[in-house]
N, CA, C and O atoms as CSV, one atom per row, in Angstrom:
chain,resi,resn,atom,element,x,y,z
A,1,MET,N,N,-17.205,-4.386,-83.993
A,1,MET,CA,C,-16.788,-5.565,-83.234
A,1,MET,C,C,-16.571,-6.754,-84.176
A,1,MET,O,O,-15.612,-7.508,-84.011
A,2,ASP,N,N,-17.455,-6.921,-85.157
A,2,ASP,CA,C,-17.295,-8.017,-86.111
A,2,ASP,C,C,-16.014,-7.858,-86.922
A,2,ASP,O,O,-15.351,-8.843,-87.247
A,3,LEU,N,N,-15.672,-6.620,-87.245
A,3,LEU,CA,C,-14.450,-6.374,-88.003
A,3,LEU,C,C,-13.222,-6.784,-87.191
A,3,LEU,O,O,-12.282,-7.359,-87.741
A,4,LEU,N,N,-13.222,-6.499,-85.909
A,4,LEU,CA,C,-12.104,-6.879,-85.044
A,4,LEU,C,C,-11.968,-8.398,-84.964
A,4,LEU,O,O,-10.862,-8.929,-85.066
A,5,VAL,N,N,-13.080,-9.093,-84.783
A,5,VAL,CA,C,-13.048,-10.556,-84.716
A,5,VAL,C,C,-12.545,-11.123,-86.042
A,5,VAL,O,O,-11.731,-12.046,-86.048
A,6,GLY,N,N,-13.010,-10.591,-87.141
A,6,GLY,CA,C,-12.562,-11.046,-88.449
A,6,GLY,C,C,-11.072,-10.827,-88.642
A,6,GLY,O,O,-10.372,-11.693,-89.165
A,7,PHE,N,N,-10.592,-9.670,-88.220
A,7,PHE,CA,C,-9.169,-9.380,-88.337
A,7,PHE,C,C,-8.346,-10.332,-87.470
A,7,PHE,O,O,-7.296,-10.804,-87.905
A,8,LEU,N,N,-8.802,-10.621,-86.263
A,8,LEU,CA,C,-8.076,-11.523,-85.378
A,8,LEU,C,C,-8.025,-12.941,-85.938
A,8,LEU,O,O,-7.005,-13.621,-85.826
A,9,ILE,N,N,-9.117,-13.378,-86.534
A,9,ILE,CA,C,-9.135,-14.708,-87.157
A,9,ILE,C,C,-8.159,-14.750,-88.329
A,9,ILE,O,O,-7.403,-15.709,-88.487
A,10,PHE,N,N,-8.184,-13.703,-89.145
A,10,PHE,CA,C,-7.262,-13.630,-90.277
A,10,PHE,C,C,-5.814,-13.616,-89.794
A,10,PHE,O,O,-4.972,-14.317,-90.356
A,11,ALA,N,N,-5.515,-12.836,-88.773
A,11,ALA,CA,C,-4.150,-12.764,-88.248
A,11,ALA,C,C,-3.725,-14.121,-87.678
A,11,ALA,O,O,-2.573,-14.524,-87.837
A,12,GLY,N,N,-4.633,-14.817,-87.027
A,12,GLY,CA,C,-4.320,-16.140,-86.493
A,12,GLY,C,C,-4.020,-17.143,-87.581
A,12,GLY,O,O,-3.079,-17.928,-87.466
A,13,ILE,N,N,-4.814,-17.122,-88.638
A,13,ILE,CA,C,-4.588,-18.042,-89.760
A,13,ILE,C,C,-3.259,-17.725,-90.436
A,13,ILE,O,O,-2.509,-18.632,-90.796
A,14,PHE,N,N,-2.972,-16.446,-90.606
A,14,PHE,CA,C,-1.706,-16.055,-91.229
A,14,PHE,C,C,-0.524,-16.478,-90.362
A,14,PHE,O,O,0.481,-16.957,-90.887
A,15,ALA,N,N,-0.626,-16.312,-89.046
A,15,ALA,CA,C,0.458,-16.703,-88.143
A,15,ALA,C,C,0.681,-18.212,-88.204
A,15,ALA,O,O,1.825,-18.666,-88.190
A,16,LEU,N,N,-0.382,-18.981,-88.270
A,16,LEU,CA,C,-0.269,-20.436,-88.379
A,16,LEU,C,C,0.392,-20.825,-89.699
A,16,LEU,O,O,1.258,-21.699,-89.727
A,17,TYR,N,N,-0.010,-20.186,-90.779
A,17,TYR,CA,C,0.592,-20.452,-92.085
A,17,TYR,C,C,2.084,-20.139,-92.061
A,17,TYR,O,O,2.888,-20.919,-92.571
A,18,ASP,N,N,2.456,-19.016,-91.478
A,18,ASP,CA,C,3.854,-18.611,-91.427
A,18,ASP,C,C,4.669,-19.596,-90.588
A,18,ASP,O,O,5.789,-19.946,-90.962
A,19,ALA,N,N,4.124,-20.041,-89.471
A,19,ALA,CA,C,4.831,-21.003,-88.619
A,19,ALA,C,C,5.034,-22.325,-89.353
A,19,ALA,O,O,6.118,-22.905,-89.289
A,20,LEU,N,N,4.010,-22.805,-90.047
A,20,LEU,CA,C,4.144,-24.055,-90.805
A,20,LEU,C,C,5.160,-23.917,-91.936
A,20,LEU,O,O,5.904,-24.853,-92.226
A,21,ARG,N,N,5.188,-22.756,-92.567
A,21,ARG,CA,C,6.153,-22.519,-93.641
A,21,ARG,C,C,7.583,-22.563,-93.104
A,21,ARG,O,O,8.471,-23.129,-93.741
A,22,LYS,N,N,7.802,-21.972,-91.948
A,22,LYS,CA,C,9.142,-21.978,-91.356
A,22,LYS,C,C,9.563,-23.389,-90.956
A,22,LYS,O,O,10.711,-23.777,-91.170
A,23,VAL,N,N,8.646,-24.155,-90.379
A,23,VAL,CA,C,8.956,-25.534,-90.002
A,23,VAL,C,C,9.291,-26.349,-91.246
A,23,VAL,O,O,10.241,-27.132,-91.236
A,24,ASN,N,N,8.530,-26.173,-92.302
A,24,ASN,CA,C,8.775,-26.902,-93.539
A,24,ASN,C,C,10.145,-26.549,-94.116
A,24,ASN,O,O,10.869,-27.434,-94.573
A,25,ASN,N,N,10.506,-25.270,-94.099
A,25,ASN,CA,C,11.818,-24.862,-94.602
A,25,ASN,C,C,12.933,-25.470,-93.766
A,25,ASN,O,O,13.961,-25.877,-94.307
A,26,ASN,N,N,12.742,-25.534,-92.459
A,26,ASN,CA,C,13.758,-26.139,-91.595
A,26,ASN,C,C,13.921,-27.618,-91.905
A,26,ASN,O,O,15.042,-28.127,-91.939
A,27,ILE,N,N,12.809,-28.312,-92.133
A,27,ILE,CA,C,12.881,-29.733,-92.465
A,27,ILE,C,C,13.615,-29.940,-93.787
A,27,ILE,O,O,14.438,-30.847,-93.911
A,28,LEU,N,N,13.315,-29.099,-94.770
A,28,LEU,CA,C,13.992,-29.221,-96.065
A,28,LEU,C,C,15.488,-28.959,-95.934
A,28,LEU,O,O,16.294,-29.658,-96.549
A,29,ASN,N,N,15.866,-27.961,-95.140
A,29,ASN,CA,C,17.288,-27.661,-94.935
A,29,ASN,C,C,17.996,-28.809,-94.235
A,29,ASN,O,O,19.119,-29.162,-94.597
A,30,GLN,N,N,17.350,-29.393,-93.238
A,30,GLN,CA,C,17.954,-30.515,-92.525
A,30,GLN,C,C,18.107,-31.723,-93.441
A,30,GLN,O,O,19.095,-32.451,-93.346
A,31,THR,N,N,17.148,-31.941,-94.318
A,31,THR,CA,C,17.229,-33.056,-95.260
A,31,THR,C,C,18.424,-32.874,-96.195
A,31,THR,O,O,19.144,-33.831,-96.481
A,32,GLU,N,N,18.632,-31.653,-96.666
A,32,GLU,CA,C,19.780,-31.384,-97.538
A,32,GLU,C,C,21.089,-31.603,-96.792
A,32,GLU,O,O,22.030,-32.165,-97.351
A,33,GLU,N,N,21.160,-31.169,-95.545
A,33,GLU,CA,C,22.370,-31.370,-94.749
A,33,GLU,C,C,22.640,-32.856,-94.531
A,33,GLU,O,O,23.793,-33.286,-94.587
A,34,ILE,N,N,21.607,-33.638,-94.286
A,34,ILE,CA,C,21.769,-35.089,-94.096
A,34,ILE,C,C,22.291,-35.734,-95.374
A,34,ILE,O,O,23.142,-36.621,-95.317
A,35,LYS,N,N,21.788,-35.293,-96.528
A,35,LYS,CA,C,22.268,-35.837,-97.801
A,35,LYS,C,C,23.753,-35.542,-97.976
A,35,LYS,O,O,24.517,-36.411,-98.398
A,36,LYS,N,N,24.162,-34.314,-97.652
A,36,LYS,CA,C,25.573,-33.943,-97.778
A,36,LYS,C,C,26.442,-34.772,-96.846
A,36,LYS,O,O,27.519,-35.221,-97.237
A,37,LEU,N,N,25.982,-34.977,-95.615
A,37,LEU,CA,C,26.751,-35.783,-94.663
A,37,LEU,C,C,26.878,-37.226,-95.131
A,37,LEU,O,O,27.939,-37.835,-94.994
A,38,ARG,N,N,25.804,-37.774,-95.682
A,38,ARG,CA,C,25.864,-39.152,-96.193
A,38,ARG,C,C,26.872,-39.267,-97.319
A,38,ARG,O,O,27.635,-40.231,-97.374
A,39,GLU,N,N,26.883,-38.284,-98.225
A,39,GLU,CA,C,27.837,-38.307,-99.331
A,39,GLU,C,C,29.266,-38.216,-98.810
A,39,GLU,O,O,30.149,-38.922,-99.296
A,40,GLU,N,N,29.498,-37.352,-97.825
A,40,GLU,CA,C,30.843,-37.224,-97.261
A,40,GLU,C,C,31.264,-38.524,-96.578
A,40,GLU,O,O,32.403,-38.964,-96.731
A,41,LEU,N,N,30.361,-39.133,-95.835
A,41,LEU,CA,C,30.690,-40.393,-95.172
A,41,LEU,C,C,30.984,-41.492,-96.192
A,41,LEU,O,O,31.913,-42.278,-96.007
A,42,ALA,N,N,30.214,-41.546,-97.246
A,42,ALA,CA,C,30.425,-42.554,-98.280
A,42,ALA,C,C,31.791,-42.343,-98.949
A,42,ALA,O,O,32.508,-43.306,-99.221
A,43,ASN,N,N,32.136,-41.101,-99.205
A,43,ASN,CA,C,33.431,-40.807,-99.830
A,43,ASN,C,C,34.574,-41.126,-98.880
A,43,ASN,O,O,35.616,-41.615,-99.316
A,44,ASN,N,N,34.404,-40.863,-97.608
A,44,ASN,CA,C,35.475,-41.154,-96.642
A,44,ASN,C,C,35.656,-42.652,-96.445
A,44,ASN,O,O,36.777,-43.110,-96.226
A,45,ASN,N,N,34.587,-43.416,-96.518
A,45,ASN,CA,C,34.686,-44.861,-96.351
A,45,ASN,C,C,35.350,-45.528,-97.560
A,45,ASN,O,O,35.974,-46.580,-97.418
A,46,LYS,N,N,35.223,-44.931,-98.736
A,46,LYS,CA,C,35.846,-45.496,-99.943
A,46,LYS,C,C,37.353,-45.307,-99.919
A,46,LYS,O,O,38.094,-46.127,-100.462
A,47,ASN,N,N,37.807,-44.238,-99.296
A,47,ASN,CA,C,39.256,-43.923,-99.296
A,47,ASN,C,C,40.017,-44.708,-98.286
A,47,ASN,O,O,41.233,-44.552,-98.170
Protein backbone atom coordinates (compact mmCIF):
# COMPACT_ATOMS: atom_id res chain seq x y z
CA MET A 1 0.00 0.00 0.00
CA ASP A 2 2.85 2.40 0.81
CA LEU A 3 4.42 1.67 -2.57
CA LEU A 4 1.17 2.59 -4.34
CA VAL A 5 0.87 5.87 -2.43
CA GLY A 6 4.50 6.69 -3.19
CA PHE A 7 4.01 5.96 -6.87
CA LEU A 8 0.88 8.13 -7.01
CA ILE A 9 2.69 11.03 -5.35
CA PHE A 10 5.58 10.66 -7.79
CA ALA A 11 3.20 10.52 -10.76
CA GLY A 12 1.39 13.62 -9.51
CA ILE A 13 4.61 15.58 -9.12
CA PHE A 14 5.76 14.50 -12.57
CA ALA A 15 2.41 15.51 -14.12
CA LEU A 16 2.64 18.93 -12.46
CA TYR A 17 6.21 19.38 -13.70
CA ASP A 18 5.20 18.42 -17.24
CA ALA A 19 2.22 20.81 -17.22
CA LEU A 20 4.40 23.71 -16.00
CA ARG A 21 7.00 22.91 -18.66
CA LYS A 22 4.37 23.04 -21.40
CA VAL A 23 2.96 26.33 -20.13
CA ASN A 24 6.45 27.81 -19.99
CA ASN A 25 7.18 26.70 -23.57
CA ASN A 26 3.92 28.26 -24.74
CA ILE A 27 4.80 31.55 -23.05
CA LEU A 28 8.24 31.55 -24.66
CA ASN A 29 6.75 30.84 -28.10
CA GLN A 30 4.20 33.62 -27.71
CA THR A 31 6.94 36.04 -26.65
CA GLU A 32 8.92 35.23 -29.80
CA GLU A 33 5.83 35.72 -31.96
CA ILE A 34 5.16 39.11 -30.33
CA LYS A 35 8.75 40.18 -31.03
CA LYS A 36 8.37 39.21 -34.69
CA LEU A 37 5.08 41.11 -34.98
CA ARG A 38 6.62 44.22 -33.41
CA GLU A 39 9.51 44.10 -35.88
CA GLU A 40 7.11 43.72 -38.81
CA LEU A 41 4.97 46.61 -37.58
CA ALA A 42 8.03 48.80 -37.11
CA ASN A 43 9.24 47.99 -40.63
CA ASN A 44 5.81 48.67 -42.13
CA ASN A 45 5.52 52.02 -40.36
CA LYS A 46 8.92 53.15 -41.71
CA ASN A 47 7.90 52.48 -45.32
